[in-house]
Backbone bond lengths (Angstrom), bond angles and torsions (degrees), N, CA, C in turn:
res aa  C-N    CA-C-N  psi(-1)  N-CA   C-N-CA  omega(-1)  CA-C   N-CA-C  phi
1 M - - - 1.442 - - 1.520 109.49 -
2 K 1.322 114.75 140.37 1.450 120.71 -176.55 1.523 112.12 -69.44
3 Y 1.309 117.33 -41.89 1.451 121.72 -178.36 1.517 109.36 -118.33
4 L 1.308 117.19 127.23 1.451 121.22 179.44 1.508 107.78 -101.51
5 K 1.320 116.74 123.28 1.447 120.70 -175.54 1.502 110.69 -135.76
6 K 1.299 115.14 152.17 1.456 122.01 170.03 1.513 105.64 -128.73
7 F 1.314 116.86 123.08 1.448 120.62 178.47 1.509 108.10 -97.26
8 N 1.302 117.05 128.90 1.456 122.18 -176.14 1.516 108.89 -134.23
9 V 1.325 116.80 119.02 1.460 120.85 -176.45 1.523 111.58 -59.09
10 F 1.323 118.29 -30.28 1.454 120.71 -178.08 1.517 112.49 -77.42
11 E 1.327 117.20 -14.05 1.455 121.61 175.53 1.523 109.60 -105.99
12 R 1.301 117.18 16.93 1.469 123.91 -178.26 1.525 111.84 54.66
13 F 1.321 115.60 35.56 1.457 123.54 173.82 1.517 114.32 61.82
14 K 1.314 117.81 33.33 1.456 120.30 172.22 1.528 107.56 -73.77
15 P 1.338 118.24 131.75 1.462 119.40 179.03 1.528 110.51 -62.33
16 V 1.311 116.76 138.70 1.455 122.48 179.26 1.519 107.96 -126.79
17 E 1.318 117.33 126.62 1.464 120.54 177.17 1.522 108.86 -66.83
18 T 1.311 116.23 141.35 1.449 121.09 177.99 1.518 108.72 -145.59
19 T 1.306 117.12 150.18 1.464 120.09 178.17 1.524 111.06 -95.88
20 K 1.317 117.18 -1.28 1.465 121.33 -176.73 1.521 112.82 -88.73
21 G 1.297 119.50 -4.48 1.446 121.91 -176.88 1.507 110.71 119.71
22 E 1.302 115.91 -169.91 1.457 121.25 -178.57 1.519 108.33 -103.96
23 Y 1.337 115.60 133.05 1.458 121.93 -178.39 1.511 110.25 -127.16
24 F 1.321 115.77 152.88 1.455 120.71 168.47 1.520 106.07 -118.94
25 H 1.315 115.94 120.26 1.463 121.96 -177.09 1.520 107.86 -117.58
26 F 1.325 115.67 122.78 1.455 121.02 -178.60 1.519 108.67 -138.94
27 L 1.337 115.64 118.60 1.457 122.29 -176.89 1.529 109.03 52.30
28 I 1.326 118.35 -119.77 1.469 118.83 -178.38 1.525 112.24 -95.68
29 K 1.312 117.97 2.43 1.467 122.07 -178.70 1.524 109.94 -100.83
30 Q 1.326 115.61 142.25 1.452 121.26 174.77 1.521 108.25 -140.71
31 Y 1.335 115.60 133.23 1.457 121.27 -177.44 1.521 110.04 -126.96
32 N 1.325 116.07 140.93 1.451 122.16 178.26 1.532 107.99 -89.00
33 V 1.313 115.84 107.37 1.463 121.62 -177.11 1.527 111.02 -68.23
34 E 1.324 117.21 -37.79 1.472 120.17 178.20 1.529 110.66 -59.23
35 K 1.340 117.14 -43.59 1.465 120.20 178.95 1.527 110.89 -66.80
36 A 1.322 116.93 -34.94 1.468 120.34 177.35 1.529 109.87 -62.03
37 W 1.336 116.85 -45.04 1.464 119.78 177.63 1.526 110.94 -64.59
38 D 1.320 117.94 -36.49 1.468 120.41 176.74 1.527 110.86 -60.44
39 L 1.334 117.12 -44.47 1.470 121.02 177.57 1.525 110.90 -59.38
40 I 1.317 115.72 -44.81 1.467 120.58 -178.02 1.524 110.82 -65.89
41 R 1.317 117.49 -42.40 1.470 120.47 179.45 1.535 111.43 -62.86
42 K 1.329 117.22 -35.17 1.468 121.08 -179.16 1.526 112.36 -70.64
43 N 1.334 117.15 -34.81 1.460 120.46 -176.30 1.529 109.98 -151.66
44 P 1.331 117.90 70.99 1.468 120.11 -174.80 1.529 114.25 -59.97
45 K 1.328 117.34 -30.36 1.471 119.98 -178.28 1.525 112.44 -64.83
46 K 1.320 117.35 -23.38 1.458 121.37 -179.05 1.530 112.04 -69.33
47 F 1.320 117.63 -22.57 1.460 121.88 -171.54 1.526 113.63 -111.48
48 V 1.331 116.17 14.36 1.463 122.02 175.42 1.529 108.34 -121.51
49 K 1.315 116.86 -178.77 1.465 121.02 179.43 1.536 110.23 -66.66
50 P 1.332 116.92 157.71 1.479 119.86 179.36 1.531 113.91 -55.26
51 D 1.344 116.76 -29.34 1.470 119.00 179.24 1.531 112.63 -82.09
52 G 1.342 116.83 1.25 1.457 120.99 177.56 1.518 114.79 92.52
53 S 1.331 116.56 -5.39 1.464 118.92 179.42 1.527 110.07 -85.69
54 Y 1.333 115.08 159.44 1.461 120.22 178.56 1.521 110.85 -74.81
55 Y 1.313 115.63 153.24 1.449 120.29 167.69 1.517 106.57 -70.74
56 K 1.317 117.04 148.67 1.463 122.17 179.12 1.525 108.06 -111.70
57 L 1.331 116.24 122.03 1.459 120.85 176.09 1.518 109.34 -102.56
58 N 1.317 115.94 142.58 1.457 122.15 178.78 1.525 109.25 -72.03
59 V 1.320 117.14 117.03 1.462 122.30 -177.73 1.525 111.34 -59.56
60 D 1.328 117.30 -42.98 1.472 120.12 -176.49 1.526 112.70 -59.55
61 E 1.328 117.76 -38.64 1.463 120.17 -178.65 1.525 111.44 -60.35
62 F 1.312 116.77 -40.79 1.464 120.34 -179.17 1.518 111.51 -83.25
63 Y 1.328 117.27 -36.20 1.461 121.09 178.71 1.530 110.31 -58.36
64 N 1.303 116.06 -40.83 1.473 119.44 -179.34 1.520 111.87 -64.08
65 L 1.315 118.15 -26.22 1.459 120.28 174.87 1.526 111.40 -73.57
66 I 1.307 117.01 -24.66 1.463 121.09 -178.43 1.523 111.52 -85.70
67 V 1.310 118.49 -48.35 1.461 119.78 -165.97 1.513 115.84 -103.83
68 R 1.287 118.26 5.66 1.457 120.09 177.83 1.514 110.76 -107.39
69 T 1.293 115.26 139.80 1.462 121.52 175.45 1.524 107.51 -149.53
70 T 1.297 117.00 -179.86 1.459 119.85 178.32 1.517 109.69 -118.16
71 D 1.337 115.47 149.25 1.456 118.90 175.05 1.524 109.33 -88.41
72 E 1.332 116.33 -172.01 1.473 120.66 -175.91 1.531 112.94 -59.94
73 T 1.327 117.15 -26.48 1.463 120.54 -178.70 1.520 112.71 -88.22
74 G 1.324 116.55 -5.66 1.457 120.65 -177.63 1.516 113.01 93.27
75 A 1.349 116.99 -2.18 1.464 120.78 179.56 1.525 109.83 -74.19
76 Q 1.326 115.75 142.70 1.465 120.71 178.53 1.525 109.85 -71.06
77 I 1.329 116.84 136.44 1.456 121.36 174.38 1.509 108.65 -131.57
78 D 1.321 115.61 152.25 1.456 121.62 176.82 1.516 106.75 -95.40
79 I 1.335 117.32 108.02 1.456 119.66 -174.04 1.513 113.15 -79.10
80 T 1.326 117.87 0.06 1.460 118.14 172.79 1.525 108.88 -69.96
81 K 1.335 117.21 -14.77 1.461 121.65 178.83 1.521 111.44 -98.96
82 T 1.319 117.46 6.94 1.458 121.16 178.91 1.520 109.62 -121.58
83 I 1.287 116.44 169.21 1.459 120.50 176.76 1.510 107.61 -90.20
84 G 1.336 116.59 122.03 1.461 121.22 -179.57 1.516 111.54 -78.57
85 T 1.301 117.24 163.00 1.453 122.77 176.96 1.520 108.63 -72.76
86 G 1.309 117.03 113.09 1.463 120.92 178.34 1.514 113.17 58.31
87 G 1.328 118.15 26.62 1.450 121.43 -179.52 1.509 113.45 84.36
88 S 1.324 118.29 1.30 1.462 121.18 -179.95 1.521 110.45 -95.26
89 F 1.298 115.11 148.74 1.461 121.01 171.93 1.519 107.25 -111.25
90 F 1.295 117.94 136.65 1.457 121.77 175.93 1.517 107.74 -117.73
91 V 1.288 116.43 138.37 1.439 122.11 -172.53 1.510 110.81 -122.88
92 K 1.305 117.00 105.51 1.460 120.93 178.26 1.527 110.68 45.08
93 G 1.316 118.22 28.66 1.456 122.11 -178.16 1.517 113.44 70.10
94 L 1.337 118.46 14.84 1.461 120.42 -175.12 1.523 113.87 -100.05
95 V 1.312 117.87 -64.37 1.457 121.26 -172.46 1.517 109.41 -132.97
96 G 1.311 116.47 135.37 1.455 120.93 177.65 1.504 110.94 -121.88
97 I 1.313 115.53 150.06 1.458 121.06 175.52 1.514 108.39 -131.78
98 K 1.305 115.71 164.69 1.456 122.49 171.30 1.521 107.31 -98.65
99 K 1.326 116.76 113.24 1.456 120.86 -176.57 1.522 111.54 -58.87
100 D 1.331 118.01 -41.65 1.461 119.48 -178.66 1.529 111.40 -63.17
101 L 1.317 117.67 -37.73 1.462 121.21 176.14 1.528 110.00 -66.79
102 A 1.315 117.13 -46.81 1.468 120.75 -179.72 1.531 110.91 -60.89
103 D 1.317 116.88 -42.20 1.468 120.35 179.65 1.523 112.59 -66.65
104 S 1.341 117.36 -25.82 1.465 120.67 -177.87 1.531 112.87 -81.07
105 I 1.322 117.73 -10.16 1.467 121.49 -179.06 1.529 109.39 -69.76
106 T 1.326 115.61 133.25 1.465 120.55 -179.41 1.532 110.38 -83.83
107 E 1.335 115.34 164.74 1.473 119.48 176.42 1.523 110.30 -59.27
108 E 1.305 117.01 -37.54 1.473 121.19 178.87 1.528 110.68 -63.38
109 E 1.329 117.60 -42.02 1.462 121.47 -179.93 1.525 112.05 -67.28
110 V 1.333 117.37 -28.69 1.470 121.09 177.25 1.521 110.60 -63.37
111 E 1.323 116.44 -25.24 1.466 121.28 -179.51 1.528 112.73 -73.46
112 T 1.346 117.93 -13.43 1.462 120.40 175.79 1.524 108.20 -66.60
113 P 1.329 118.66 122.82 1.467 119.57 -178.35 1.532 112.42 -60.18
114 V 1.316 114.58 148.02 1.460 121.65 174.64 1.525 107.88 -85.78
115 I 1.338 116.44 170.35 1.470 120.21 177.15 1.523 108.69 -116.00
116 F 1.316 115.19 122.37 1.457 123.88 179.18 1.523 107.25 -115.54
117 I 1.322 117.26 139.55 1.463 119.41 178.22 1.521 110.69 -121.03
118 K 1.312 114.97 149.21 1.465 123.47 171.86 1.517 105.84 -121.58
119 D 1.328 115.35 99.71 1.460 122.51 -176.58 1.526 107.14 -112.21
120 G 1.335 116.06 87.45 1.462 120.14 -173.24 1.515 109.27 63.97
121 D 1.328 116.93 -127.83 1.465 121.37 177.79 1.521 111.97 -80.91
122 F 1.312 116.97 -9.97 1.457 122.67 -177.02 1.523 109.31 -88.83
123 Q 1.324 117.00 121.71 1.457 121.95 179.54 1.519 108.43 -132.43
124 I 1.339 116.29 128.57 1.470 119.39 -178.05 1.518 110.62 -160.15
125 L 1.297 114.22 156.27 1.454 122.40 172.13 1.525 107.28 -81.24
126 I 1.342 117.57 123.56 1.468 119.05 -179.91 1.523 112.27 -104.44
127 D 1.314 117.67 -12.74 1.459 120.59 176.15 1.522 108.83 -150.80
128 G 1.339 116.15 128.79 1.459 119.79 174.92 1.512 115.62 124.24
129 W 1.326 118.67 10.86 1.473 120.80 -178.84 1.525 111.74 -60.42
130 H 1.332 118.64 -39.01 1.457 121.06 179.35 1.531 110.55 -68.50
131 R 1.342 116.83 -36.61 1.467 120.03 177.36 1.523 111.29 -67.73
132 V 1.328 117.42 -36.23 1.471 120.86 176.32 1.528 109.73 -61.94
133 Y 1.328 116.31 -45.93 1.468 121.24 178.72 1.530 110.23 -56.84
134 K 1.333 116.01 -48.97 1.465 120.58 -178.35 1.530 110.85 -66.76
135 A 1.336 117.86 -39.06 1.468 121.35 178.24 1.526 110.32 -58.50
136 K 1.314 117.23 -42.30 1.469 121.44 178.17 1.524 110.07 -62.53
137 K 1.318 116.24 -44.37 1.466 120.60 179.83 1.527 111.41 -63.16
138 L 1.334 116.63 -28.84 1.467 121.32 178.64 1.527 112.59 -86.18
139 G 1.337 116.88 -1.31 1.459 120.74 177.90 1.521 114.94 83.96
140 K 1.306 117.56 14.42 1.469 120.50 179.55 1.531 110.10 -76.24
141 K 1.305 116.29 144.17 1.475 121.80 179.81 1.523 111.93 -94.29
142 T 1.345 116.46 -30.84 1.460 120.88 -179.69 1.524 109.45 -132.30
143 I 1.319 114.05 162.82 1.460 120.47 176.25 1.532 107.40 -136.36
144 D 1.323 115.38 140.77 1.466 119.86 179.98 1.518 110.27 -67.19
145 S 1.342 114.97 147.34 1.458 119.27 -177.19 1.519 111.59 -146.19
146 Y 1.324 113.84 143.80 1.454 121.79 163.30 1.522 105.45 -91.40
147 I 1.323 117.11 146.33 1.460 120.28 176.14 1.524 108.75 -124.35
148 I 1.330 114.62 124.84 1.466 120.79 176.52 1.519 107.09 -105.40
149 K 1.346 116.08 118.91 1.460 119.37 -176.57 1.529 113.66 -137.77
150 D 1.313 117.37 -12.78 1.456 121.31 -179.89 1.531 109.95 -72.46
151 E 1.325 117.30 130.73 1.467 121.98 -175.77 1.527 111.89 -57.57
152 A 1.311 118.11 -39.74 1.470 120.62 179.82 1.527 110.63 -62.15
153 D 1.337 117.03 -39.67 1.471 121.12 177.95 1.522 111.05 -70.93
154 L 1.319 116.49 -40.21 1.468 120.28 179.19 1.527 111.17 -62.25
155 K 1.327 116.95 -37.49 1.464 120.47 178.00 1.523 111.76 -61.81
156 K 1.323 116.23 -31.33 1.470 120.86 -179.29 1.529 112.30 -73.00
157 I 1.323 116.91 -26.54 1.468 119.61 -176.81 1.529 113.05 -108.60
158 R 1.333 116.82 -16.78 1.462 121.04 -178.29 1.518 109.31 -74.54
159 M 1.308 116.63 127.01 1.455 121.30 -179.75 1.530 110.71 -98.10
160 I 1.316 116.93 -31.85 1.475 121.89 -179.64 1.516 107.61 -132.87
């Protein structure tokens, strides 16, 4: 992976360089993204639809988690129209991206499927937030996705 990041809710999702690989950390859950990609590379058919096609995720549902926040009064604002802190966007304290990185993604790179997990009642995108942002900017309605939902596979990538 080109960029190694660890997302940590207690650090307001500021990217942190790490030599251990790429992680997605959300609340009390942490997933190893590198291991997730390893699973997918070993058996990609396991993480797509039975007919071999990708799952399609609605771009707007995830985009709204990235670019919406509230101001001091609690009113919703679109922070794509504001200057972010150090180029970062923070979303209701949930997920942050680097706008410059997201803007640098090519249309071809947007075609790389994202990784979505279903871990019991917990469901989240663990890789692909920057691609979702760029897909929205390109006017795409859906984005291809791998889905990891098998407990044995989740145990391999779940860190906490």
